[in-house]
C-alpha positions in Angstrom: 101.6 79.8 124.1 101.9 77.9 127.3 102.0 74.1 127.4 98.6 73.8 129.1 96.8 75.9 126.6 98.5 74.2 123.7 97.5 70.8 124.9 93.9 71.8 125.2 93.8 73.4 121.7 95.6 70.5 120.0 92.9 68.1 121.1 90.8 69.5 118.3 89.6 66.9 115.7 87.1 67.7 113.0 83.6 66.3 113.7 81.7 64.4 111.0 79.4 66.9 109.4 75.8 66.2 110.1 73.0 66.9 107.7 72.5 70.6 107.5 69.1 71.2 109.2 69.4 74.7 110.4 69.5 78.0 108.5 73.0 78.9 109.6 74.3 75.4 108.8 72.7 75.5 105.3 74.3 78.8 104.6 77.6 77.5 105.8 77.4 74.6 103.3 76.6 77.1 100.6 79.8 78.9 101.3 82.2 76.0 102.1 82.1 72.5 101.0 82.4 70.1 103.9 84.3 66.9 103.7 84.8 63.9 106.0 88.1 64.6 107.8 88.4 61.3 109.6 86.5 58.9 111.8 87.8 60.3 115.0 85.7 62.8 117.0 86.4 64.9 119.9 86.6 62.5 122.9 87.3 64.7 125.9 84.4 63.4 127.8 83.1 66.9 128.5 79.4 67.5 128.8 79.7 71.3 128.8 76.7 71.6 126.4 74.4 70.0 129.0 75.8 72.0 132.0 74.3 75.2 133.3 76.0 78.4 132.1 78.3 80.2 134.5 76.6 83.2 136.1 79.0 85.6 134.4 77.7 84.4 131.0 74.1 84.8 132.2 74.8 88.4 133.3 76.1 89.2 129.8 73.2 87.7 128.1 75.1 84.8 126.7 73.2 81.7 125.5 74.1 78.4 124.1 73.7 78.0 120.3 73.4 74.7 118.6 73.6 73.8 115.0 74.3 70.7 112.9 78.0 70.8 113.9 77.6 71.1 117.6 77.3 73.9 120.2 79.0 77.1 121.2 78.2 80.3 123.1 76.5 83.3 121.6 75.9 86.8 122.8 73.7 89.2 120.9 73.4 93.0 121.5 71.2 95.3 119.5 71.7 99.1 119.2 69.3 101.6 117.8 70.7 103.4 114.7 70.6 106.7 116.5 73.1 105.3 119.1 76.3 107.4 119.0 79.7 105.6 119.5 82.0 108.6 119.8 81.4 111.4 117.3 79.1 109.4 114.9 75.7 107.7 115.1 75.7 104.2 113.9 72.8 105.0 111.5 75.2 107.3 109.5 76.4 104.1 107.9 73.3 104.2 105.7 74.4 107.4 104.0 78.2 107.2 104.2 79.1 103.6 103.4 78.7 104.0 99.7 81.5 106.5 99.6 83.9 103.7 100.6 83.9 102.2 97.1 87.3 103.7 96.2 88.8 102.1 99.3 87.4 98.8 98.3 88.7 99.1 94.8 92.3 99.7 96.0 92.1 96.8 98.5 90.5 94.3 96.2 92.2 94.7 92.9 92.4 91.0 92.3 88.9 90.2 93.4 86.5 90.5 90.4 83.5 89.7 92.6 83.6 93.1 94.3 86.0 95.2 92.2 84.2 98.3 91.0 81.1 97.2 92.8 78.9 99.4 95.0 79.2 99.4 98.8 75.8 98.6 100.3 75.7 99.2 104.1 73.5 96.2 104.8 76.0 93.9 103.1 79.0 94.8 105.2 80.0 92.5 108.0 82.2 94.1 110.7 84.5 91.5 112.2 87.0 91.4 115.0 88.6 88.3 116.5 90.2 87.5 119.9 92.8 84.8 119.4 95.2 82.6 121.4 98.3 84.2 119.8 99.6 86.8 117.4 100.6 84.8 114.3 98.5 83.5 111.5 99.8 79.9 111.7 97.7 76.8 112.3 98.3 77.0 116.1 96.5 80.3 116.5 92.9 79.8 117.4 90.1 82.4 117.4 88.3 81.7 120.6 86.0 84.7 120.3 84.6 86.2 117.1 82.8 89.5 117.2 80.6 90.5 114.2 78.3 93.4 113.5 75.9 94.5 110.8 73.2 97.0 110.1 69.6 95.9 109.9 67.8 98.9 108.2 64.4 97.3 108.3 64.5 96.9 112.1 66.4 100.1 112.7 69.1 98.2 114.6 72.9 97.7 114.5 73.4 94.1 115.7 76.6 92.8 117.4 77.1 89.1 117.9 79.9 87.4 119.8 80.7 83.7 119.6 82.9 81.9 122.1 84.1 78.3 122.3 84.4 76.7 125.7 86.7 74.0 124.4 88.2 73.1 121.0 85.4 70.7 120.1 83.0 73.7 119.7 85.2 75.4 117.0 83.5 73.7 114.1 80.0 74.8 115.1 81.2 78.4 115.7 82.9 78.5 112.2 79.7 77.1 110.6 77.7 79.9 112.3 80.1 82.5 111.1 80.0 81.2 107.5 76.2 81.5 107.7 76.5 85.1 108.8 78.9 85.8 105.9 76.3 84.6 103.3 75.2 87.5 101.1 77.8 89.8 102.5 80.1 91.5 100.1 82.8 92.8 102.4 84.5 92.1 105.7 85.2 95.4 107.5 88.1 95.0 109.8 91.2 96.6 111.4 94.2 94.7 110.1 91.8 91.9 109.1 93.1 91.4 105.6 96.5 90.3 106.9 95.5 88.8 110.3 91.9 88.0 111.1 90.9 86.6 107.8 94.0 84.5 107.2 93.6 83.0 110.7 90.0 82.1 110.0 90.9 80.6 106.6 93.3 78.3 108.4 90.7 77.3 110.9 88.2 76.4 108.2 90.7 74.3 106.5 91.8 72.5 109.6 88.2 71.7 110.4 87.7 69.9 107.1 86.2 72.6 104.9 87.4 74.1 101.7 86.3 77.3 100.2 84.2 77.1 97.0 82.8 80.6 96.7 84.7 83.9 96.0 87.0 85.5 98.5 85.1 88.1 100.5 85.9 91.7 99.8 87.9 93.6 102.3 87.6 97.0 103.9 90.6 97.1 106.2 90.6 100.4 108.0 94.2 100.0 109.2 95.5 101.1 105.8 93.7 104.5 105.6 94.4 105.1 109.2 98.1 104.7 108.6 97.9 106.9 105.5 96.5 109.8 107.5 98.0 109.4 110.9 101.1 107.3 110.9 103.3 110.3 111.8 100.9 112.4 113.7 99.7 109.9 116.3 101.8 108.1 118.9 100.7 104.9 117.2 97.9 103.6 114.9 96.5 101.3 117.5 92.8 101.2 117.4 92.5 102.5 120.9 94.7 105.5 120.1 92.6 106.4 117.0 89.4 106.1 119.1 90.7 108.6 121.6 92.3 111.1 119.3 90.1 111.0 116.2 86.7 109.4 117.1 86.1 111.0 120.5 85.6 107.6 122.1 86.4 107.1 125.7 86.5 103.4 126.7 87.0 104.1 130.3 87.9 100.8 132.1 89.0 98.4 129.4 90.8 95.1 129.2 93.7 95.4 126.6 93.4 93.0 123.8 96.9 91.7 124.6 95.5 90.2 127.9 92.7 88.4 126.2 94.6 85.1 125.5 95.7 84.9 129.2 92.2 85.5 130.4 90.9 82.8 128.1 93.5 80.4 129.3 92.5 81.0 132.8 88.9 80.2 131.8 90.0 77.0 130.2 91.8 76.0 133.4 89.2 76.8 136.0 85.9 77.3 134.1 85.4 80.7 135.8 83.9 83.1 133.2 84.2 86.2 135.4 87.5 87.1 133.8 86.0 86.9 130.3 83.5 89.8 130.9 86.2 92.4 130.1 87.1 90.5 126.9 83.5 90.5 125.8 83.3 94.3 126.5 86.6 95.0 124.7 85.6 92.9 121.6 82.1 94.6 121.5 83.6 98.0 121.5 86.0 97.0 118.8 83.1 96.0 116.5 81.3 99.3 117.2 84.5 101.2 116.5 84.8 99.5 113.1 81.4 100.8 112.2 82.4 104.3 113.4 85.6 104.2 111.3 83.4 103.2 108.3 81.3 106.3 108.9 84.4 108.5 109.4 86.2 107.5 106.2 83.0 107.5 104.2 82.3 111.1 105.4 85.8 112.1 104.4 85.3 110.7 100.9 81.8 112.2 100.5 82.6 114.8 97.9 79.2 116.1 96.7 77.5 119.3 97.9 74.5 117.3 99.0 76.7 115.5 101.6 78.0 118.7 103.2 81.4 118.8 101.4 81.5 122.6 102.0 81.1 122.0 105.7 84.1 119.7 105.9 86.3 120.5 108.9 89.9 120.5 107.7 92.5 118.9 110.0 94.4 121.3 112.1 98.0 120.1 111.8 99.9 120.7 108.6 101.1 117.1 108.1 97.7 115.6 108.6 96.3 118.3 106.3 98.7 117.3 103.6 98.2 113.5 104.1 94.5 113.9 104.1 94.6 115.9 100.9 96.8 113.3 99.2 94.6 110.4 100.4 91.5 112.1 99.1 93.2 112.8 95.8 94.2 109.1 95.5 90.6 108.0 96.2 89.0 110.4 93.8 87.6 113.0 96.1 89.0 115.8 94.0 86.9 118.7 95.4 87.8 118.2 99.0 91.4 117.4 98.1 91.8 120.7 96.1 90.4 122.7 99.1 93.0 121.2 101.5 95.9 121.7 99.0 94.8 125.3 98.7 94.8 125.8 102.4 98.4 124.5 102.6 99.5 126.7 99.7 98.0 129.8 101.3 99.4 129.2 104.8 102.5 131.1 105.9 102.8 129.1 109.2 106.3 127.8 109.8 105.1 124.2 110.2 103.4 124.4 106.8 106.6 125.4 104.9 107.9 121.8 104.6 104.8 120.8 102.7 105.0 123.6 100.1 107.2 121.4 97.9 104.9 118.4 97.9 101.9 120.6 97.2 103.8 122.2 94.4 104.6 118.8 93.0 100.8 118.1 93.1 100.1 121.3 91.1 103.0 120.4 88.7 101.3 117.0 87.9 98.1 118.9 87.1 100.0 121.3 84.8 99.1 124.2 87.2 102.4 126.0 87.0 100.6 129.2 88.0 100.1 127.6 91.4 103.3 125.6 91.6 105.8 128.4 90.8 104.8 130.7 93.7 105.3 127.8 96.1 108.8 127.0 94.6 109.8 130.7 94.9 108.6 130.9 98.6 110.5 127.7 99.4 113.6 128.9 97.6 113.5 132.2 99.6 113.2 130.3 102.8 116.0 128.0 101.9 118.4 131.0 101.4 117.9 131.8 105.0 118.1 128.3 106.4 121.1 127.1 108.4 121.0 123.8 106.6 119.4 124.7 103.3 117.6 122.6 100.7 118.0 123.4 97.0 115.2 121.4 95.6 113.0 124.4 94.9 115.9 126.1 93.1 116.2 123.0 90.8 112.4 123.0 90.1 112.5 126.6 89.2 115.6 126.1 87.1 113.8 123.3 85.1 110.8 125.6 84.7 112.9 128.5 83.4 114.8 126.2 81.1 112.1 124.0 79.6 109.0 126.1 79.7 110.1 129.7 79.7 113.3 129.1 77.6 115.0 131.6 79.9 118.4 129.9 80.0 120.0 132.8 81.8 117.5 132.7 84.6 117.8 128.9 84.8 121.6 129.2 85.0 121.4 131.7 87.9 119.1 129.4 89.8 121.3 126.3 89.2 124.4 128.3 90.4 122.5 129.3 93.6 121.6 125.6 94.1 125.2 124.6 93.9 126.1 127.3 96.4 123.5 125.9 98.8 124.7 122.4 98.2 128.3 123.4 99.2 126.9 125.0 102.4 125.3 121.8 103.5 127.3 119.5 105.8 127.5 115.9 104.4 125.0 113.6 106.0 126.4 110.8 108.1 127.6 108.2 105.7 126.4 110.3 102.8 129.6 112.0 101.6 129.6 110.0 98.3 126.0 110.9 97.6 126.6 114.6 98.4 129.5 114.6 96.0 127.4 112.9 93.3 124.7 115.5 93.8 127.2 118.4 93.4 128.6 116.8 90.3 125.1 116.6 88.8 124.5 120.3 89.6 127.9 121.2 88.0 126.9 119.3 84.8 123.5 121.2 84.8 125.3 124.5 85.1 127.7 123.7 82.2 124.8 122.7 80.0 123.0 125.9 80.8 126.1 128.0 80.2 126.3 126.5 76.7 122.6 127.1 76.1 122.8 130.5 77.5 125.6 131.4 75.1 123.7 130.1 72.1 120.7 132.1 73.3 122.7 135.3 73.3 124.2 134.6 70.0 
């Protein structure tokens, strides 16, 4: 952070909390307990609250918001629920959000307030911050906070964006955010569990508040995105997922990485023109969070009434496997089984590497009628490979030994596994490991030879 920006931000001093007279301030006090942080107040001499707004703010529909803690800027945009952001309409949240409950349970294991609770679409708050830096330390300030929520009664999806014109407005902005968080069960974010929320917690504390209510639940869509696409997309940046998976074309867009510099420019010269792109970027991020909620909810919808039979399977073998595994982990057994079956039936070369993991899945289920054919196909393929793997031979050897009690067949497979191991060149730095694996195979062979001899006797 540059010296000029640091100086401006370090001027922040908590203001004395006034009596909560507005609805948002009252809700904030219900969520956090304010305390007198000191007699000093912000003494910059600015009168920004009384000055006319910059024309760029007016064009964006930005207004000044005032509560018991001061003023800040607020922009509000409303979308009809039939509005499509990429491949989904925002109103699909009403049907699909409830299927996100398994995601919530995995991400909130220590939060009794939301663990095993339902996901109600109107109680989700989508949140994305623009900050002055990348860390979660006390010096990182969220200068813009974008939030969104669904209002089923009005048939609208609402996006609000707060902005502070100088550090003295931060307390009022945070009080407003706390009010919007009242009666919400979850914050829906992208990396918010480890970034946005910790940053906000720090700012609440530094502004003289302490939390008294339960921690909000989290629906952090970065984690399922990585589970599905970490190896099949160039990156799991939100912009990449928008383009590749959600059919969203941002067109001209200000990268989030430029937002701090554009805000610093605004602090220096008061010209809000450069912030228009930051507003648009943040607004789209909030809309994309809602779209991701629909996407993952649609994936997890496993009942016939939700069109599970019409589910479009991923085209690539790796994404197909990772989606199947993710669905299995989150309890969507019907869809998961369909995807595993597609992988098992495929003879495509790019699918072969996933036969063993799919066989392991069937082995866990005790479905050896499905696992054994995959092991055999993988073993046959390994025999022809230049650098063969012998894992399928070992799985078959264990199956023959422990389940079929065919020690002769198990011995033959173990000996073939050793032959394949001897054909493999040692990996760089892995000579010792290769030797250990061959020794383990030799011990298996000796044991099977003894068992096989007893079997014949």
